[in-house]
DOFI-55749 format. One line per 3 residues: number of its first residue (from 1); for each residue y, z, x of N, C-alpha, C. Coordinates in nm, 2 decimals. Layout:
<recs>
NUM) Y Z X Y Z X Y Z X; ...
</recs>
This chain:
<recs>
1) 21.03 -20.26 9.51 21.10 -20.17 9.42 21.02 -20.12 9.31; 20.89 -20.14 9.32 20.80 -20.08 9.22 20.76 -19.94 9.27; 20.83 -19.84 9.22 20.79 -19.71 9.26 20.71 -19.65 9.15
4) 20.61 -19.56 9.19 20.53 -19.49 9.09 20.61 -19.38 9.03; 20.59 -19.36 8.90 20.66 -19.25 8.83 20.62 -19.11 8.89; 20.71 -19.02 8.90 20.67 -18.89 8.96 20.56 -18.82 8.87
7) 20.47 -18.76 8.94 20.36 -18.68 8.88 20.41 -18.55 8.82; 20.39 -18.53 8.70 20.43 -18.40 8.64 20.31 -18.31 8.62; 20.32 -18.18 8.63 20.21 -18.09 8.61 20.16 -18.10 8.46
10) 20.03 -18.09 8.44 19.98 -18.10 8.30 20.03 -17.98 8.22; 20.05 -18.00 8.09 20.10 -17.90 8.00 19.98 -17.82 7.95; 19.98 -17.69 7.96 19.87 -17.61 7.92 19.86 -17.61 7.77
13) 19.74 -17.60 7.71 19.73 -17.59 7.57 19.76 -17.45 7.53; 19.82 -17.44 7.41 19.86 -17.30 7.36 19.73 -17.22 7.34; 19.75 -17.09 7.35 19.64 -16.99 7.34 19.57 -17.01 7.21
16) 19.64 -17.03 7.10 19.58 -17.04 6.97 19.49 -17.16 6.96; 19.53 -17.27 7.02 19.44 -17.39 7.02 19.32 -17.37 7.11; 19.33 -17.30 7.22 19.21 -17.27 7.31 19.11 -17.18 7.24
19) 19.17 -17.08 7.16 19.08 -16.99 7.09 19.01 -17.07 6.98; 19.08 -17.16 6.91 19.01 -17.24 6.81 18.90 -17.32 6.86; 18.92 -17.39 6.98 18.82 -17.47 7.04 18.70 -17.38 7.08
22) 18.73 -17.26 7.13 18.62 -17.17 7.17 18.54 -17.13 7.05; 18.61 -17.10 6.94 18.54 -17.06 6.81 18.45 -17.17 6.76; 18.49 -17.29 6.77 18.42 -17.41 6.72 18.31 -17.45 6.81
25) 18.33 -17.45 6.94 18.23 -17.51 7.03 18.14 -17.42 7.10; 18.19 -17.30 7.13 18.11 -17.21 7.22 18.05 -17.09 7.13; 18.13 -17.03 7.05 18.09 -16.91 6.98 17.96 -16.93 6.89
28) 17.95 -17.05 6.82 17.82 -17.06 6.75 17.70 -17.06 6.84; 17.70 -17.11 6.96 17.59 -17.11 7.05 17.56 -16.97 7.09; 17.66 -16.89 7.12 17.64 -16.75 7.16 17.58 -16.67 7.05
31) 17.63 -16.69 6.92 17.57 -16.62 6.81 17.43 -16.66 6.78; 17.40 -16.79 6.79 17.26 -16.84 6.77 17.17 -16.78 6.88; 17.21 -16.77 7.00 17.12 -16.72 7.11 17.10 -16.57 7.08
34) 17.20 -16.50 7.03 17.18 -16.36 7.00 17.09 -16.33 6.88; 17.10 -16.42 6.78 17.01 -16.40 6.66 16.87 -16.44 6.70; 16.85 -16.54 6.78 16.71 -16.57 6.82 16.65 -16.46 6.91
37) 16.73 -16.40 6.99 16.68 -16.29 7.07 16.64 -16.17 6.99; 16.73 -16.13 6.89 16.70 -16.02 6.81 16.58 -16.05 6.72; 16.57 -16.17 6.67 16.45 -16.21 6.59 16.32 -16.20 6.67
40) 16.33 -16.24 6.80 16.21 -16.23 6.89 16.17 -16.09 6.91; 16.27 -16.00 6.93 16.23 -15.86 6.95 16.17 -15.80 6.82; 16.23 -15.83 6.71 16.18 -15.78 6.58 16.04 -15.84 6.55
43) 16.02 -15.96 6.58 15.89 -16.03 6.56 15.78 -15.95 6.65; 15.82 -15.93 6.77 15.73 -15.86 6.87 15.69 -15.72 6.82; 15.80 -15.65 6.78 15.78 -15.51 6.74 15.72 -15.48 6.60
46) 15.76 -15.57 6.51 15.73 -15.54 6.37 15.62 -15.63 6.31; 15.60 -15.75 6.36 15.51 -15.84 6.29 15.38 -15.86 6.36; 15.38 -15.86 6.49 15.26 -15.88 6.57 15.17 -15.76 6.56
49) 15.04 -15.78 6.53 14.95 -15.66 6.52 14.93 -15.60 6.66; 14.92 -15.47 6.65 14.89 -15.40 6.78 14.74 -15.40 6.81; 14.70 -15.42 6.93 14.56 -15.42 6.96 14.50 -15.28 6.94
52) 14.38 -15.28 6.89 14.31 -15.15 6.87 14.17 -15.16 6.94; 14.12 -15.05 6.97 13.99 -15.05 7.03 13.88 -15.10 6.94; 13.78 -15.17 6.99 13.67 -15.21 6.90 13.59 -15.10 6.85
55) 13.53 -15.11 6.73 13.46 -15.00 6.68 13.34 -14.97 6.76; 13.30 -14.84 6.77 13.18 -14.80 6.85 13.06 -14.84 6.77; 12.95 -14.87 6.85 12.83 -14.92 6.79 12.75 -14.81 6.72
58) 12.76 -14.69 6.77 12.69 -14.57 6.71 12.78 -14.50 6.62; 12.77 -14.53 6.49 12.85 -14.46 6.39 12.78 -14.36 6.30; 12.67 -14.31 6.34 12.59 -14.22 6.27 12.66 -14.08 6.27
61) 12.65 -14.00 6.16 12.71 -13.87 6.16 12.63 -13.78 6.26; 12.70 -13.69 6.33 12.64 -13.60 6.43 12.61 -13.47 6.36; 12.50 -13.42 6.39 12.46 -13.28 6.35 12.45 -13.27 6.20
64) 12.52 -13.17 6.14 12.50 -13.14 6.00 12.61 -13.21 5.91; 12.68 -13.31 5.97 12.78 -13.38 5.89 12.72 -13.46 5.78; 12.76 -13.44 5.66 12.71 -13.53 5.55 12.83 -13.58 5.47
67) 12.81 -13.69 5.41 12.92 -13.75 5.33 12.90 -13.71 5.19; 13.00 -13.66 5.12 12.99 -13.62 4.98 13.01 -13.74 4.90; 12.94 -13.75 4.78 12.96 -13.86 4.69 13.10 -13.86 4.64
70) 13.15 -13.97 4.59 13.28 -13.97 4.53 13.29 -13.89 4.41; 13.40 -13.82 4.39 13.41 -13.73 4.27 13.47 -13.81 4.15; 13.52 -13.93 4.17 13.57 -14.00 4.05 13.46 -14.06 3.98
73) 13.49 -14.07 3.85 13.39 -14.14 3.76 13.43 -14.28 3.73; 13.34 -14.37 3.71 13.38 -14.50 3.67 13.44 -14.50 3.53; 13.52 -14.60 3.50 13.59 -14.61 3.37 13.50 -14.61 3.26
76) 13.38 -14.67 3.27 13.28 -14.68 3.16 13.23 -14.54 3.12; 13.23 -14.45 3.21 13.17 -14.32 3.18 13.28 -14.22 3.12; 13.40 -14.26 3.11 13.51 -14.17 3.06 13.52 -14.18 2.91
79) 13.56 -14.07 2.85 13.57 -14.08 2.70 13.68 -14.17 2.67; 13.68 -14.22 2.54 13.77 -14.33 2.50 13.91 -14.28 2.49; 13.94 -14.16 2.47 14.08 -14.11 2.46 14.13 -14.05 2.59
82) 14.06 -14.07 2.70 14.10 -14.02 2.82 14.23 -14.07 2.87; 14.30 -13.99 2.94 14.43 -14.03 3.00 14.42 -14.13 3.10; 14.30 -14.14 3.17 14.28 -14.24 3.28 14.27 -14.38 3.22
85) 14.23 -14.39 3.09 14.21 -14.52 3.03 14.34 -14.57 2.96; 14.44 -14.49 2.94 14.56 -14.54 2.88 14.64 -14.61 2.99; 14.68 -14.73 2.96 14.76 -14.80 3.06 14.91 -14.79 3.02
88) 14.96 -14.67 3.04 15.10 -14.64 3.00 15.16 -14.54 3.10; 15.29 -14.54 3.10 15.36 -14.44 3.19 15.40 -14.32 3.11; 15.34 -14.30 2.99 15.37 -14.18 2.91 15.48 -14.20 2.81
91) 15.54 -14.32 2.79 15.65 -14.34 2.70 15.61 -14.42 2.58; 15.48 -14.40 2.53 15.44 -14.48 2.42 15.51 -14.44 2.29; 15.54 -14.32 2.27 15.61 -14.27 2.15 15.76 -14.28 2.16
94) 15.82 -14.31 2.27 15.96 -14.31 2.28 16.02 -14.43 2.20; 16.13 -14.40 2.13 16.19 -14.50 2.05 16.31 -14.56 2.12; 16.32 -14.69 2.10 16.42 -14.77 2.17 16.56 -14.75 2.10
97) 16.66 -14.80 2.16 16.80 -14.79 2.10 16.81 -14.86 1.97; 16.72 -14.96 1.94 16.73 -15.03 1.81 16.64 -14.97 1.71; 16.56 -14.88 1.74 16.47 -14.82 1.64 16.54 -14.72 1.55
</recs>
């Protein structure tokens, strides 16, 4: 007289609960994989140096090419009131709001 209880079909979890479990367990892994992939592409395109050809051994000027000396003068040779020696953006005489 010991009969087994009848087997009932399992009750499905509500959609809201399944979405919550997906958000907690699966979605972070998908986002992490996407961020790592994008970071890898950015690293490859923006941060790694591009290979360049090695410099040529013969770097002498050809023909009549000459290099002109620099036209700028060193700071010691400039007059003392020169604009190049003033370390300002041009607002020395401007008065502040409290002046």
